[in-house]
N, C-alpha and C positions, 0 to 999 in steps of 0.2 A: 504493500500500500504506500509506504513512504517513498519507494522508488518511483512509483507512478506519479505521485505528487511532485517529486523532484523533476521528472521528465516534463510534466506539464508546465512547471515554473520556468524551465530552461528552454522551452521550445522556440522562443524568440531568437535564440542563437543559431537555429537551423534555417532561418529564412534565407540567408545567402546560399545554403546547401540546396534548398528547394529550387531557388532560381537557377543555380548551376545545373541541377538535374534536368530541369525543363528546357535548358538551352542546349543540352547534348543532342547530337545527331543520332547517337546510338544508345538511347535510353534502355533498350532491351538488354544490353550487356550488363548494365547496373542492376536491372531487375533479376537477371539470372544470378548475379553475385548475391543479391539479397536472399534468394531462395536457397542458395548453397550455404549461406551463413545461418540458415534456419529461421528466416523471417518471411512474411508475405510481402507483396509488392505494393505497399502503401507508403505515403509520406511519413506517417507515424512510425513505421518500421525503419525507414531511412533515418529519422531522427534518433530512434533508440540505438541503432547500430553506430551512429556517429558518436553518441555519448559513451557507449559501452566499449567499443572496439577500436583501438588505435590502429590496428592492422587493416580493418575494413576502410577506415578513414584514409589510410595511406594509398590503398588501391583506388578508391574513388578520386582522390586528388590527382593521382597519376592519369586517370582517364580524362579528367577535366583539363589537365595541362596540355593534352594533345590538341584540344580545340580552342582553349582560351587561357593564356597565362594570367590575364587580368582577373578573370573570375576565380582562378585558383588562389591568387594572392588575397582576394577579398574574403574567401572562405577561410583562409589561414589566419586572418585577423580575429576571427571568432573561435576557431579551433586550432590551437597551436599544434605544430607537427609533433609526432611522437618521438621524444628525445630518448626514451629508454628502449626503443626498438631500432634495429638497423635493418631496414628492408628497402632495397632499391630495385625498382622495376623500370627497365628501359626496353621498349619494343615499338615497332611501327604499328603493330596490330595485336590487340589482346581480346580474345573471345570472352563470352560471358561465363559466369560460374567460377571465377578465379577465387581460390581459397588458400590462405596462408595459415599454417598451424605453427604457433609459437613465434616463428619468424626472426629470432635473433640472428644477426650476422648472415642474412640471406640476400644474395644479389642475383637478379634475373635480368640478363642482357641478351635478348634474342631478336632474330629477324621478325618472327611472328609467334604468337602463342595461341593455341586452339582453345576450344571450349572446355570447361570443367577441368582446369589445371589445378593441381593440388601440390603444394611445396611445403617442406618442413624447414626446420632451423639449420643454420650453418651450411647452407647450400650455395654453390657458385655455379651459375650458368653464364658463360661469357666467351671472351675472345680466345682464339687458339689458331690452329692451322687454317689458312685460307683455302677454301674449296669452292670452285665455280664462282669466284669473286666475293664470297661471303666468309667472314671469319667468326661469326657467331651463329648459334644453332637456330634451326627452324623447328618448332615444336607442334605436334599434331593435337588432336582432340583427346580428352580423357587420359591425360598423362599424370602420373604420380611420381614425385621425386622425394626419396627418403632422406633422413637426416645425414648431413655431412657429405652428400654426393657432389661430384664435380662433373659438369657437362660442358665441354669446350670445343671450339672450332666450328667451321662452316658445315656442320653435319645436319642430318635430318632425323628427328625423333618421330616415329610413326604414331598412328592412333592407338589408343588402348595399351600404352606402354607403361610398365612399372619399373622404376629405377631404384634399386635397393640402397639402403643406408651405406655410406662410405664408398660407393661405386665410383670409378673414374671412367667416364664415357667420352671417347674421342673418335668414334666411328658411327656411321649410320646405324639406326636400329629399326628393323621392320615393324609393321603393325602387329599388335597382339603378342608382344614378347615381353620378357622380364630380363633386366640387366643386373648382374651382381658382380662384385669383386673388383680388384685392382691387381693385375690387368683385368679388363672387363670380359665377362662371359655373357653371351646372349642365349637365353633359354626360351625357346618358342613352343607354341602349341604343337601337338603331334602332327607330323606330316609337313612341317615347314623347316626350311634351312637345315640341312644335314641331320635330319631326324631329331631335331630338337635342340642341339647345342652348337653355337658358333663361337669360335675363339677369336 
């Protein structure tokens, strides 16, 4: 009850957030984020997430910055950036349903990120060997990256891929596979890639 009263009393702070949301060309991506974070697609839920989750706030502000740096700065006047979390996301395209778990010391620098991306803490996605003109990864839909994993270079991570904790990924990963270890091992569903395991 007290939390609800607090949320009602502080809703004025979210007026710039609502304006930024309505100005976005890709509102659908934010609504998919909200669903992934366990909320429905209302302005009240957006306000709740902004108050409660510094990580959600960081992803939202990243999306806003793609379209309007001015709006991002205005929102940041009312909601200070999360100083106790280190989450940086740089990408030309981010699909909806982006979820960060814990998020400390997480850097995601990718060409594009598909829908329903889930990343844990201490993850690095970023620059490495240049392949076909790109030196950062391209990430498909429904990708999970576990704690402490490193994904580098101009590689392609397919759809429905799971990258295990501590894995070092520096080669393409096909759809529907799991990557473990350092050096990396790709374990695919039966009938794919060398009967299941690619070194």
